N, C-alpha and C positions, 0 to 999 in steps of 0.2 A: 614569530616574534611576536609582541604585542606591538598593534597598528592601530591607527583610526576607524573606527565602524565606518562603513559604506550604505549608503540610500543612494540607493540607483531605482531610476525607471528604463526600463527596454521597452522601445515604441519602436514598433515593428510595422510595416508597409507591405498591406494584404490585399491591394489592388489588384485588380484584372491580370496585370502585367506581370504579378509575381507568379502567378498560378505555377503549379506543378513541379521543377528542381529547385527553384529558387526559394518557393516560400518552405520548401523541408527543410531544404539547408540552412534557411533563416534561424527556422523551429529547431534546428536542431545544435547550431551555434549557441544559440539563446538556453539550452537545455543545458548544454556543457560550461557555460558562464555561472550558470546559477551553482552546479555542484562543487563550483570554487568559493562560493560565498563562505564564514565562518560565522560562527556566534558571535551575537548582536548585529551582525550586519543587515537590511534592509532592503527588501525587492518588491518592486511591482512589475506588470507586466502590460501593456498598452497594445492592442492594435486596428489601426484606422485605415478605411476606404472611403467611401461617400461621406460612412457616418464614422462614431469613434468609440470603442469599447474595451471597456477595463476589465482584460482576460483574467487577471490578479489584481485585487487590491493591495496596498503597500503592506508587509508584512513582515514580522522580525525572524530570524534564524535563532530559536532557542540556544541556550545553554546546553541544555539537555539534550544528549549526545539521539538517543530514541526521537525525541520529539523535533529535533534538529533534520533526522533524516524521512521524519514523516512530512515536515514542513517543506524539503526539497521535493519531494514525490508529488507533494498536491498544487507545488506550482507548475513541474513540470507535466503533470495531467493537465493542468490548466491550458499550458502551450499547446501542447497535441492536438486542443479542439479548434488553433487556429484554421482558416482556410480562404482561401483569394478570394476576390470577388468586388467590382465597384470601380468608383474612380480615386481620388488622392487628396485626402483632407489633411494635409501636414502640417499646416499651422493649428488648426483642432487636436491632433495627436500629441504633437507638442505641448499646447498649455493641459490638455491632461495628464500629460505625464509628470508637468510640474507640480498641478494640483495633487498628485499620490506623493513627492517628494516634501510637500510641505506637512502633510500629515505627521512628520517623523524629523520633519527640520528641527535643529537645533544645536546649540554651540558643540563644537568638536566630533563634527558628523562629516566626512565630505559628502557631496550632494552631486549627482551625475545622472544627465539624461544620455542615454545610447539610442539613436535615432539611426532607420534603416531606410532606404529609398532605394527603388531602383527608376523612378520616374519624373513626371513634371509635378507639382503641386496644381492643382485642377478645380478645388474647392476650397472655397473661402478665401483667407487674404492669402496670397500667392506670388509677391512681388519679390526681389531679394532684399529693398529696401525695408518693406512691411516684416520679413524673417529677422532681418539684422536689425530691428526694434526691438523684437519679442527676444531675439537673445541677448541685445546691452539690458533690458528690464529683468531678464534671469540670471545675467550676470553678476546684475546689482544685487542680487538677493541671495549668492554664492551658489548657485546653481547652474554649473557647467554643460556645454549641450554638445556629444561629440556626434559627428553627423558621419556615416557608412552610405557611401555613392556605391551602388552596384550597378556593373554594367555600363554602357555609353551612352543613354537616352536619360540619367537623370539631370537635372538642373544644379552644375557644378559653381555656378556663382550663386545660387539659391543656398543652397546646403554649406559650402563653406564660410558666407558669411556669417549665417547663421550661427558657426562653430566660433569663429573667430571673434565676434563679437560677443560673447558668452565665455570667452577663453577658454575654449573647447577643441578639442584636436578634430581634424576631416581627415579621412580617409577614402582615395578610390580605390574600388576592389572589382579588378578586372577577370572574378571567375568566382562562383560559388563554393568552388575547393578552398577559396581564399576567406571564405567567411569566418572560419574556423579560428582561423592565425589572427583575424584583425579583432576579434573580439576579445581573446585570449592578449591580444597588446594591450588593447586598451582597459580593459579590467585590471591586467599585471599594474598597469599606468596608475588605476585609481587606488590600487591597495597599497602603492610604493608612496605613500603622500607622505611627506615629514613635517608640510608645515603649511596652517591652513587661512586664509584672511593675509597674505603679505604685504606689508606695503614698505617700500623704499624710499627715502629722502635722497635726494640729489641736489649738495648745497654747491652753488656756483661760485667761483671767485669773483673777487673784486672786478666792475667793469663788464661783466657777463651776467645776461639777463636771459633766464629762459624764456620761451615766446608760446611754446606749445608742445603737447606730449601726442604725440600721432598712435590712436588705433586702442590706448587705454584709459580708462577712466583715471581723472587725476587733481590736482588742486594745484594751483601757482600761486607762492604765496611770499612777494619780492625775490631775492635769489633763490628760493629753493623752489623744486618740484617736488610735489607728493604724489609716488606713482601707486597704483595697485594692481598687483600680481596675482592675486586672488592663490590658490593653490601649487605647493611645489612639489613635485613628485623627484624620488631619489633619483641622480642622475639624468636630471630634464636641464633644461637650458631653455629661460624666456630671454626675451627681448622689450626694451623701451628704447623706443625713439624719439629723442627729443631735438624739437629745433631750439637754435640757440643764437642770440643776438652778442657779436662781439666787435670790440675797436679793432682799426686796422692796426696790423704792426708791420715790422721792418720783416723783408722776405728772410729765412732761413732764420729767424727767431723762434724761441718756444716760451707759450702760455701754457702755465696752469689751468684749469679749464674747469673742475670740478671736484 
């Protein structure tokens, strides 16, 4: 069925710790994800270690079946060239992926960065706070970052904060065998977006005042909290946590909140 076109950057950690089975599984999962793309979807591939390499600049899948097949094969061949060595410039990898997203960033497209890493960021900005700031900045541009943490040695605090700050997902991948499923889940979620740039207004009742919204961009005007929820996928639940100031009431009484 018709759906919103996808604008995705696949960002792969190719540092030395990814050598062997891990990098091969990452390449295989990325290639399987590329095969799922439809006409008008755009994809780029970034690989990072001490430095960052644009493996495949942003390219759109053509409407023509033969041209689309050729484009997919071009992307897959580019992915096959990735090998592992060096350290982990995670911040730079995400930033480069965002740059490729911006080339095709326009209204009505779902923008995603899918980041895979098995280790610690040790080149460039590397604290959870710095990555959260990057995620917040990208989220305001409508770019969500989904982070896939492979194995037990990656920085979960850093990866989860980057994802949540941009309104993306974070997944712990316990084995290379689970990578295909993780990519399939994330791409399936991205391909089932039914609304983009969603904002909800919570109108509080008399004498009840919204104080702040936790974890999401928002604006509070008098008795109303305006909360940005980003993109909504089919069957996907999102939450907004609001702190309220309420008058004291008698025990057992009920009060309309909002």
